[in-house]
A tleap script that builds the chain and sets N, CA, C and O, in Angstrom:
source leaprc.protein.ff14SB
mol = sequence {
  NMET THR PHE GLU LEU GLN ARG GLY THR LEU
  ILE LYS LEU GLY GLU ILE VAL ALA ASP GLN
  GLY ARG LYS LEU ALA GLY ILE GLY ASP ARG
  PHE THR PRO VAL GLN GLY THR PRO PRO ALA
  MET PHE GLY ALA LEU PRO ALA THR SER GLU
  ILE THR ALA ALA VAL GLY ALA LEU GLU ALA
  HIE VAL HIE GLU ASP LEU SER THR TYR ALA
  LYS LEU ARG CYS ASP GLN VAL ASP ARG ALA
  LEU ASP THR ILE GLU ALA ASN VAL ARG LYS
  ALA GLU ASP ALA SER SER PRO ARG ARG GLY
  GLY GLY ASN GLY THR GLY GLY CARG
}
set mol.1.N position { -26.122 6.835 -7.154 }
set mol.1.CA position { -25.354 6.753 -5.926 }
set mol.1.C position { -24.851 8.157 -5.597 }
set mol.1.O position { -24.273 8.827 -6.453 }
set mol.2.N position { -25.065 8.593 -4.385 }
set mol.2.CA position { -24.642 9.943 -4.018 }
set mol.2.C position { -23.178 9.966 -3.624 }
set mol.2.O position { -22.562 8.943 -3.324 }
set mol.3.N position { -22.653 11.175 -3.638 }
set mol.3.CA position { -21.245 11.336 -3.284 }
set mol.3.C position { -20.987 10.881 -1.852 }
set mol.3.O position { -19.944 10.285 -1.581 }
set mol.4.N position { -21.904 11.146 -0.934 }
set mol.4.CA position { -21.673 10.778 0.466 }
set mol.4.C position { -21.509 9.273 0.620 }
set mol.4.O position { -20.677 8.819 1.406 }
set mol.5.N position { -22.286 8.501 -0.116 }
set mol.5.CA position { -22.137 7.050 -0.062 }
set mol.5.C position { -20.792 6.641 -0.649 }
set mol.5.O position { -20.096 5.795 -0.087 }
set mol.6.N position { -20.430 7.236 -1.770 }
set mol.6.CA position { -19.138 6.934 -2.383 }
set mol.6.C position { -18.001 7.389 -1.474 }
set mol.6.O position { -16.995 6.692 -1.341 }
set mol.7.N position { -18.155 8.538 -0.859 }
set mol.7.CA position { -17.128 9.066 0.042 }
set mol.7.C position { -16.942 8.131 1.233 }
set mol.7.O position { -15.814 7.890 1.663 }
set mol.8.N position { -18.034 7.607 1.764 }
set mol.8.CA position { -17.941 6.664 2.877 }
set mol.8.C position { -17.161 5.414 2.481 }
set mol.8.O position { -16.373 4.890 3.268 }
set mol.9.N position { -17.382 4.945 1.267 }
set mol.9.CA position { -16.651 3.776 0.775 }
set mol.9.C position { -15.173 4.100 0.643 }
set mol.9.O position { -14.327 3.291 1.025 }
set mol.10.N position { -14.848 5.277 0.105 }
set mol.10.CA position { -13.451 5.674 -0.045 }
set mol.10.C position { -12.767 5.818 1.308 }
set mol.10.O position { -11.607 5.438 1.466 }
set mol.11.N position { -13.483 6.362 2.278 }
set mol.11.CA position { -12.921 6.498 3.624 }
set mol.11.C position { -12.632 5.120 4.205 }
set mol.11.O position { -11.572 4.902 4.792 }
set mol.12.N position { -13.571 4.188 4.044 }
set mol.12.CA position { -13.372 2.827 4.558 }
set mol.12.C position { -12.176 2.174 3.882 }
set mol.12.O position { -11.363 1.535 4.550 }
set mol.13.N position { -12.055 2.324 2.560 }
set mol.13.CA position { -10.897 1.786 1.852 }
set mol.13.C position { -9.601 2.394 2.386 }
set mol.13.O position { -8.613 1.687 2.581 }
set mol.14.N position { -9.608 3.697 2.618 }
set mol.14.CA position { -8.428 4.360 3.157 }
set mol.14.C position { -8.047 3.826 4.528 }
set mol.14.O position { -6.867 3.659 4.835 }
set mol.15.N position { -9.059 3.558 5.352 }
set mol.15.CA position { -8.790 2.999 6.684 }
set mol.15.C position { -8.179 1.601 6.578 }
set mol.15.O position { -7.261 1.260 7.324 }
set mol.16.N position { -8.690 0.802 5.651 }
set mol.16.CA position { -8.161 -0.549 5.461 }
set mol.16.C position { -6.708 -0.484 4.992 }
set mol.16.O position { -5.854 -1.212 5.497 }
set mol.17.N position { -6.438 0.389 4.028 }
set mol.17.CA position { -5.066 0.534 3.517 }
set mol.17.C position { -4.128 0.991 4.624 }
set mol.17.O position { -3.022 0.466 4.756 }
set mol.18.N position { -4.560 1.964 5.420 }
set mol.18.CA position { -3.717 2.459 6.516 }
set mol.18.C position { -3.444 1.350 7.530 }
set mol.18.O position { -2.323 1.208 8.019 }
set mol.19.N position { -4.475 0.567 7.842 }
set mol.19.CA position { -4.310 -0.534 8.795 }
set mol.19.C position { -3.320 -1.568 8.259 }
set mol.19.O position { -2.429 -2.014 8.982 }
set mol.20.N position { -3.479 -1.941 6.999 }
set mol.20.CA position { -2.560 -2.911 6.402 }
set mol.20.C position { -1.144 -2.350 6.338 }
set mol.20.O position { -0.176 -3.076 6.563 }
set mol.21.N position { -1.022 -1.063 6.033 }
set mol.21.CA position { 0.303 -0.437 5.999 }
set mol.21.C position { 0.990 -0.493 7.351 }
set mol.21.O position { 2.185 -0.774 7.440 }
set mol.22.N position { 0.217 -0.220 8.417 }
set mol.22.CA position { 0.784 -0.303 9.775 }
set mol.22.C position { 1.229 -1.724 10.088 }
set mol.22.O position { 2.288 -1.935 10.679 }
set mol.23.N position { 0.416 -2.698 9.692 }
set mol.23.CA position { 0.769 -4.098 9.952 }
set mol.23.C position { 2.049 -4.482 9.207 }
set mol.23.O position { 2.942 -5.109 9.778 }
set mol.24.N position { 2.131 -4.105 7.938 }
set mol.24.CA position { 3.327 -4.429 7.156 }
set mol.24.C position { 4.558 -3.734 7.714 }
set mol.24.O position { 5.631 -4.331 7.792 }
set mol.25.N position { 4.404 -2.474 8.100 }
set mol.25.CA position { 5.537 -1.746 8.680 }
set mol.25.C position { 5.973 -2.411 9.987 }
set mol.25.O position { 7.168 -2.499 10.273 }
set mol.26.N position { 5.010 -2.875 10.775 }
set mol.26.CA position { 5.337 -3.563 12.021 }
set mol.26.C position { 6.111 -4.842 11.781 }
set mol.26.O position { 7.052 -5.157 12.509 }
set mol.27.N position { 5.709 -5.579 10.756 }
set mol.27.CA position { 6.448 -6.800 10.403 }
set mol.27.C position { 7.861 -6.423 9.988 }
set mol.27.O position { 8.829 -7.071 10.384 }
set mol.28.N position { 7.971 -5.364 9.183 }
set mol.28.CA position { 9.295 -4.916 8.739 }
set mol.28.C position { 10.174 -4.481 9.900 }
set mol.28.O position { 11.379 -4.731 9.901 }
set mol.29.N position { 9.566 -3.827 10.894 }
set mol.29.CA position { 10.333 -3.387 12.057 }
set mol.29.C position { 10.858 -4.574 12.862 }
set mol.29.O position { 11.949 -4.518 13.431 }
set mol.30.N position { 10.066 -5.653 12.902 }
set mol.30.CA position { 10.466 -6.833 13.681 }
set mol.30.C position { 11.353 -7.798 12.899 }
set mol.30.O position { 11.989 -8.674 13.485 }
set mol.31.N position { 11.395 -7.640 11.586 }
set mol.31.CA position { 12.189 -8.548 10.762 }
set mol.31.C position { 13.634 -8.078 10.759 }
set mol.31.O position { 13.944 -6.982 10.293 }
set mol.32.N position { 14.497 -8.906 11.275 }
set mol.32.CA position { 15.918 -8.581 11.304 }
set mol.32.C position { 16.669 -9.634 10.514 }
set mol.32.O position { 16.665 -10.810 10.879 }
set mol.33.N position { 17.314 -9.221 9.432 }
set mol.33.CA position { 18.094 -10.204 8.676 }
set mol.33.C position { 19.175 -10.825 9.549 }
set mol.33.O position { 19.793 -10.149 10.372 }
set mol.34.N position { 19.390 -12.103 9.362 }
set mol.34.CA position { 20.459 -12.789 10.083 }
set mol.34.C position { 21.757 -12.420 9.381 }
set mol.34.O position { 22.050 -12.901 8.287 }
set mol.35.N position { 22.502 -11.585 10.011 }
set mol.35.CA position { 23.757 -11.133 9.412 }
set mol.35.C position { 24.794 -12.245 9.490 }
set mol.35.O position { 25.071 -12.770 10.568 }
set mol.36.N position { 25.355 -12.594 8.368 }
set mol.36.CA position { 26.460 -13.546 8.357 }
set mol.36.C position { 26.058 -14.972 8.661 }
set mol.36.O position { 26.631 -15.599 9.551 }
set mol.37.N position { 25.071 -15.502 7.928 }
set mol.37.CA position { 24.708 -16.902 8.089 }
set mol.37.C position { 25.951 -17.752 7.824 }
set mol.37.O position { 26.577 -17.608 6.773 }
set mol.38.N position { 26.318 -18.626 8.747 }
set mol.38.CA position { 27.536 -19.416 8.556 }
set mol.38.C position { 27.379 -20.455 7.440 }
set mol.38.O position { 26.382 -21.177 7.413 }
set mol.39.N position { 28.338 -20.539 6.530 }
set mol.39.CA position { 28.271 -21.537 5.457 }
set mol.39.C position { 28.141 -22.960 5.978 }
set mol.39.O position { 27.561 -23.814 5.307 }
set mol.40.N position { 28.674 -23.228 7.169 }
set mol.40.CA position { 28.604 -24.577 7.738 }
set mol.40.C position { 27.160 -25.012 7.982 }
set mol.40.O position { 26.875 -26.204 8.097 }
set mol.41.N position { 26.263 -24.051 8.060 }
set mol.41.CA position { 24.857 -24.343 8.275 }
set mol.41.C position { 24.304 -25.237 7.156 }
set mol.41.O position { 23.350 -25.986 7.371 }
set mol.42.N position { 24.900 -25.156 5.976 }
set mol.42.CA position { 24.429 -25.927 4.834 }
set mol.42.C position { 25.197 -27.239 4.662 }
set mol.42.O position { 25.041 -27.927 3.653 }
set mol.43.N position { 25.996 -27.569 5.617 }
set mol.43.CA position { 26.720 -28.841 5.591 }
set mol.43.C position { 27.782 -28.869 4.510 }
set mol.43.O position { 28.481 -27.885 4.271 }
set mol.44.N position { 27.886 -30.012 3.867 }
set mol.44.CA position { 28.944 -30.236 2.877 }
set mol.44.C position { 28.490 -29.917 1.459 }
set mol.44.O position { 29.093 -30.399 0.500 }
set mol.45.N position { 27.449 -29.122 1.308 }
set mol.45.CA position { 26.997 -28.765 -0.033 }
set mol.45.C position { 28.068 -27.966 -0.765 }
set mol.45.O position { 28.776 -27.164 -0.156 }
set mol.46.N position { 28.184 -28.185 -2.061 }
set mol.46.CA position { 29.113 -27.343 -2.816 }
set mol.46.C position { 28.572 -25.919 -2.878 }
set mol.46.O position { 27.360 -25.712 -2.813 }
set mol.47.N position { 29.430 -24.974 -2.998 }
set mol.47.CA position { 29.061 -23.555 -3.153 }
set mol.47.C position { 28.318 -23.003 -1.944 }
set mol.47.O position { 27.410 -22.187 -2.106 }
set mol.48.N position { 28.681 -23.429 -0.735 }
set mol.48.CA position { 27.987 -22.930 0.457 }
set mol.48.C position { 28.164 -21.429 0.643 }
set mol.48.O position { 27.270 -20.764 1.166 }
set mol.49.N position { 29.287 -20.894 0.229 }
set mol.49.CA position { 29.483 -19.442 0.337 }
set mol.49.C position { 28.487 -18.698 -0.535 }
set mol.49.O position { 27.943 -17.673 -0.124 }
set mol.50.N position { 28.242 -19.213 -1.749 }
set mol.50.CA position { 27.287 -18.583 -2.662 }
set mol.50.C position { 25.858 -18.693 -2.117 }
set mol.50.O position { 25.060 -17.761 -2.221 }
set mol.51.N position { 25.562 -19.864 -1.530 }
set mol.51.CA position { 24.232 -20.049 -0.933 }
set mol.51.C position { 24.050 -19.071 0.221 }
set mol.51.O position { 23.002 -18.436 0.345 }
set mol.52.N position { 25.055 -18.955 1.050 }
set mol.52.CA position { 24.990 -18.039 2.181 }
set mol.52.C position { 24.800 -16.601 1.706 }
set mol.52.O position { 23.998 -15.860 2.274 }
set mol.53.N position { 25.528 -16.208 0.675 }
set mol.53.CA position { 25.387 -14.854 0.123 }
set mol.53.C position { 23.980 -14.641 -0.430 }
set mol.53.O position { 23.396 -13.571 -0.257 }
set mol.54.N position { 23.437 -15.659 -1.094 }
set mol.54.CA position { 22.085 -15.541 -1.646 }
set mol.54.C position { 21.040 -15.415 -0.536 }
set mol.54.O position { 20.092 -14.640 -0.663 }
set mol.55.N position { 21.207 -16.167 0.544 }
set mol.55.CA position { 20.290 -16.067 1.681 }
set mol.55.C position { 20.360 -14.663 2.281 }
set mol.55.O position { 19.333 -14.066 2.602 }
set mol.56.N position { 21.559 -14.150 2.425 }
set mol.56.CA position { 21.722 -12.801 2.963 }
set mol.56.C position { 21.071 -11.746 2.073 }
set mol.56.O position { 20.432 -10.816 2.565 }
set mol.57.N position { 21.237 -11.898 0.764 }
set mol.57.CA position { 20.624 -10.950 -0.173 }
set mol.57.C position { 19.103 -11.032 -0.106 }
set mol.57.O position { 18.419 -10.008 -0.140 }
set mol.58.N position { 18.576 -12.251 -0.011 }
set mol.58.CA position { 17.130 -12.431 0.106 }
set mol.58.C position { 16.598 -11.762 1.375 }
set mol.58.O position { 15.591 -11.056 1.336 }
set mol.59.N position { 17.270 -11.985 2.477 }
set mol.59.CA position { 16.854 -11.371 3.740 }
set mol.59.C position { 16.878 -9.859 3.635 }
set mol.59.O position { 15.959 -9.190 4.109 }
set mol.60.N position { 17.913 -9.313 3.022 }
set mol.60.CA position { 18.016 -7.855 2.876 }
set mol.60.C position { 16.865 -7.316 2.024 }
set mol.60.O position { 16.292 -6.273 2.338 }
set mol.61.N position { 16.531 -8.025 0.952 }
set mol.61.CA position { 15.422 -7.584 0.096 }
set mol.61.C position { 14.091 -7.646 0.834 }
set mol.61.O position { 13.277 -6.728 0.730 }
set mol.62.N position { 13.870 -8.716 1.571 }
set mol.62.CA position { 12.623 -8.848 2.333 }
set mol.62.C position { 12.525 -7.713 3.353 }
set mol.62.O position { 11.474 -7.088 3.492 }
set mol.63.N position { 13.603 -7.454 4.053 }
set mol.63.CA position { 13.604 -6.383 5.046 }
set mol.63.C position { 13.294 -5.042 4.398 }
set mol.63.O position { 12.469 -4.282 4.905 }
set mol.64.N position { 13.948 -4.750 3.282 }
set mol.64.CA position { 13.725 -3.477 2.587 }
set mol.64.C position { 12.290 -3.379 2.079 }
set mol.64.O position { 11.652 -2.335 2.213 }
set mol.65.N position { 11.785 -4.460 1.498 }
set mol.65.CA position { 10.415 -4.442 0.987 }
set mol.65.C position { 9.408 -4.199 2.099 }
set mol.65.O position { 8.482 -3.404 1.936 }
set mol.66.N position { 9.581 -4.875 3.225 }
set mol.66.CA position { 8.629 -4.728 4.319 }
set mol.66.C position { 8.746 -3.374 5.008 }
set mol.66.O position { 7.735 -2.752 5.334 }
set mol.67.N position { 9.960 -2.920 5.228 }
set mol.67.CA position { 10.124 -1.704 6.015 }
set mol.67.C position { 10.014 -0.433 5.190 }
set mol.67.O position { 9.667 0.615 5.735 }
set mol.68.N position { 10.297 -0.491 3.899 }
set mol.68.CA position { 10.298 0.723 3.087 }
set mol.68.C position { 9.184 0.720 2.056 }
set mol.68.O position { 8.335 1.611 2.046 }
set mol.69.N position { 9.189 -0.273 1.196 }
set mol.69.CA position { 8.280 -0.241 0.057 }
set mol.69.C position { 6.829 -0.491 0.435 }
set mol.69.O position { 5.930 0.046 -0.213 }
set mol.70.N position { 6.578 -1.283 1.455 }
set mol.70.CA position { 5.196 -1.516 1.868 }
set mol.70.C position { 4.551 -0.205 2.283 }
set mol.70.O position { 3.426 0.088 1.878 }
set mol.71.N position { 5.243 0.578 3.076 }
set mol.71.CA position { 4.717 1.882 3.505 }
set mol.71.C position { 4.554 2.810 2.314 }
set mol.71.O position { 3.537 3.492 2.193 }
set mol.72.N position { 5.540 2.841 1.440 }
set mol.72.CA position { 5.483 3.686 0.254 }
set mol.72.C position { 4.279 3.328 -0.606 }
set mol.72.O position { 3.549 4.215 -1.049 }
set mol.73.N position { 4.065 2.043 -0.847 }
set mol.73.CA position { 2.937 1.608 -1.687 }
set mol.73.C position { 1.603 1.950 -1.027 }
set mol.73.O position { 0.674 2.381 -1.711 }
set mol.74.N position { 1.493 1.769 0.257 }
set mol.74.CA position { 0.253 2.118 0.955 }
set mol.74.C position { 0.004 3.625 0.884 }
set mol.74.O position { -1.138 4.055 0.719 }
set mol.75.N position { 1.046 4.419 1.006 }
set mol.75.CA position { 0.902 5.866 0.869 }
set mol.75.C position { 0.435 6.230 -0.536 }
set mol.75.O position { -0.383 7.134 -0.705 }
set mol.76.N position { 0.954 5.527 -1.546 }
set mol.76.CA position { 0.532 5.787 -2.924 }
set mol.76.C position { -0.948 5.451 -3.122 }
set mol.76.O position { -1.665 6.183 -3.804 }
set mol.77.N position { -1.400 4.354 -2.530 }
set mol.77.CA position { -2.815 3.993 -2.621 }
set mol.77.C position { -3.661 5.046 -1.916 }
set mol.77.O position { -4.720 5.423 -2.417 }
set mol.78.N position { -3.212 5.520 -0.772 }
set mol.78.CA position { -3.942 6.545 -0.036 }
set mol.78.C position { -4.084 7.821 -0.869 }
set mol.78.O position { -5.156 8.425 -0.906 }
set mol.79.N position { -3.006 8.227 -1.533 }
set mol.79.CA position { -3.074 9.424 -2.386 }
set mol.79.C position { -4.004 9.191 -3.577 }
set mol.79.O position { -4.722 10.101 -3.992 }
set mol.80.N position { -3.992 7.984 -4.121 }
set mol.80.CA position { -4.890 7.669 -5.236 }
set mol.80.C position { -6.346 7.744 -4.785 }
set mol.80.O position { -7.197 8.237 -5.525 }
set mol.81.N position { -6.641 7.262 -3.581 }
set mol.81.CA position { -7.998 7.358 -3.051 }
set mol.81.C position { -8.414 8.810 -2.869 }
set mol.81.O position { -9.563 9.164 -3.134 }
set mol.82.N position { -7.484 9.657 -2.416 }
set mol.82.CA position { -7.777 11.093 -2.296 }
set mol.82.C position { -8.107 11.696 -3.656 }
set mol.82.O position { -9.020 12.513 -3.773 }
set mol.83.N position { -7.365 11.295 -4.677 }
set mol.83.CA position { -7.609 11.798 -6.033 }
set mol.83.C position { -8.975 11.348 -6.535 }
set mol.83.O position { -9.709 12.127 -7.143 }
set mol.84.N position { -9.312 10.089 -6.279 }
set mol.84.CA position { -10.627 9.577 -6.688 }
set mol.84.C position { -11.725 10.363 -5.992 }
set mol.84.O position { -12.706 10.760 -6.621 }
set mol.85.N position { -11.562 10.588 -4.701 }
set mol.85.CA position { -12.567 11.345 -3.948 }
set mol.85.C position { -12.738 12.746 -4.525 }
set mol.85.O position { -13.865 13.213 -4.687 }
set mol.86.N position { -11.641 13.415 -4.836 }
set mol.86.CA position { -11.711 14.765 -5.414 }
set mol.86.C position { -12.412 14.736 -6.772 }
set mol.86.O position { -13.209 15.625 -7.074 }
set mol.87.N position { -12.125 13.726 -7.590 }
set mol.87.CA position { -12.755 13.627 -8.911 }
set mol.87.C position { -14.244 13.331 -8.813 }
set mol.87.O position { -15.037 13.869 -9.585 }
set mol.88.N position { -14.628 12.475 -7.866 }
set mol.88.CA position { -16.047 12.179 -7.665 }
set mol.88.C position { -16.767 13.437 -7.195 }
set mol.88.O position { -17.874 13.735 -7.643 }
set mol.89.N position { -16.133 14.165 -6.293 }
set mol.89.CA position { -16.741 15.413 -5.794 }
set mol.89.C position { -16.930 16.405 -6.948 }
set mol.89.O position { -17.985 17.030 -7.061 }
set mol.90.N position { -15.924 16.549 -7.795 }
set mol.90.CA position { -16.031 17.463 -8.948 }
set mol.90.C position { -17.162 17.040 -9.877 }
set mol.90.O position { -17.936 17.873 -10.349 }
set mol.91.N position { -17.250 15.745 -10.134 }
set mol.91.CA position { -18.293 15.245 -11.031 }
set mol.91.C position { -19.676 15.486 -10.446 }
set mol.91.O position { -20.599 15.891 -11.152 }
set mol.92.N position { -19.810 15.237 -9.166 }
set mol.92.CA position { -21.109 15.450 -8.540 }
set mol.92.C position { -21.460 16.934 -8.503 }
set mol.92.O position { -22.605 17.309 -8.755 }
set mol.93.N position { -20.488 17.767 -8.194 }
set mol.93.CA position { -20.738 19.218 -8.196 }
set mol.93.C position { -21.138 19.705 -9.583 }
set mol.93.O position { -22.024 20.549 -9.719 }
set mol.94.N position { -20.484 19.171 -10.612 }
set mol.94.CA position { -20.786 19.593 -11.976 }
set mol.94.C position { -22.184 19.168 -12.407 }
set mol.94.O position { -22.813 19.843 -13.222 }
set mol.95.N position { -22.672 18.059 -11.870 }
set mol.95.CA position { -23.994 17.574 -12.274 }
set mol.95.C position { -25.110 18.078 -11.369 }
set mol.95.O position { -26.282 17.799 -11.622 }
set mol.96.N position { -24.768 18.807 -10.331 }
set mol.96.CA position { -25.760 19.302 -9.388 }
set mol.96.C position { -26.420 20.559 -9.940 }
set mol.96.O position { -25.716 21.494 -10.322 }
set mol.97.N position { -27.770 20.613 -9.995 }
set mol.97.CA position { -28.446 21.816 -10.499 }
set mol.97.C position { -28.208 23.034 -9.614 }
set mol.97.O position { -28.287 24.167 -10.090 }
set mol.98.N position { -27.922 22.819 -8.350 }
set mol.98.CA position { -27.657 23.940 -7.440 }
set mol.98.C position { -26.392 24.684 -7.829 }
set mol.98.O position { -26.260 25.871 -7.532 }
set mol.99.N position { -25.481 24.023 -8.475 }
set mol.99.CA position { -24.187 24.619 -8.792 }
set mol.99.C position { -24.073 24.956 -10.275 }
set mol.99.O position { -22.983 25.230 -10.776 }
set mol.100.N position { -25.183 24.934 -10.955 }
set mol.100.CA position { -25.145 25.333 -12.339 }
set mol.100.C position { -24.821 24.229 -13.304 }
set mol.100.O position { -24.724 24.462 -14.508 }
set mol.101.N position { -24.652 23.019 -12.791 }
set mol.101.CA position { -24.348 21.898 -13.671 }
set mol.101.C position { -25.589 21.102 -13.951 }
set mol.101.O position { -26.662 21.439 -13.450 }
set mol.102.N position { -25.483 20.092 -14.707 }
set mol.102.CA position { -26.596 19.193 -14.975 }
set mol.102.C position { -27.656 19.827 -15.848 }
set mol.102.O position { -27.451 20.894 -16.427 }
set mol.103.N position { -28.805 19.149 -15.935 }
set mol.103.CA position { -29.880 19.625 -16.792 }
set mol.103.C position { -31.091 20.108 -16.014 }
set mol.103.O position { -32.167 20.294 -16.581 }
set mol.104.N position { -30.911 20.313 -14.704 }
set mol.104.CA position { -32.002 20.817 -13.882 }
set mol.104.C position { -32.961 19.732 -13.431 }
set mol.104.O position { -33.983 20.039 -12.817 }
set mol.105.N position { -32.664 18.480 -13.715 }
set mol.105.CA position { -33.555 17.393 -13.317 }
set mol.105.C position { -33.010 16.654 -12.109 }
set mol.105.O position { -33.550 15.622 -11.709 }
set mol.106.N position { -31.949 17.175 -11.532 }
set mol.106.CA position { -31.373 16.521 -10.364 }
set mol.106.C position { -30.631 15.257 -10.716 }
set mol.106.O position { -30.425 14.398 -9.859 }
set mol.107.N position { -30.226 15.132 -11.961 }
set mol.107.CA position { -29.436 13.980 -12.374 }
set mol.107.C position { -30.256 12.737 -12.631 }
set mol.107.O position { -29.705 11.638 -12.698 }
set mol.108.N position { -31.614 12.893 -12.784 }
set mol.108.CA position { -32.474 11.715 -13.019 }
set mol.108.C position { -32.945 11.668 -14.434 }
set mol.108.O position { -33.675 10.751 -14.811 }
savepdb mol mol.pdb
quit
């Protein structure tokens, strides 16, 4: 498999990751935690204040995960793909007879 074919695959993966990152960030931008869910919403359940606090904490975590960590994780994947591409390029260059690598048989 040549580097160009591998590079094309890495580029496609990078495009998919970027697209998914944009989608996740968009969801995060539109997700607004309901500030101050009223305890009465849960009726006569015991510990409604604790339930309300837990719902608020969950909403805050979801918002943070979607708006911050999703983008961060996608950026990390993008950097990893760049590293893979650089390593594949180095390996191919090292095995290429034109560049002094390999055994002069063109890698066959």
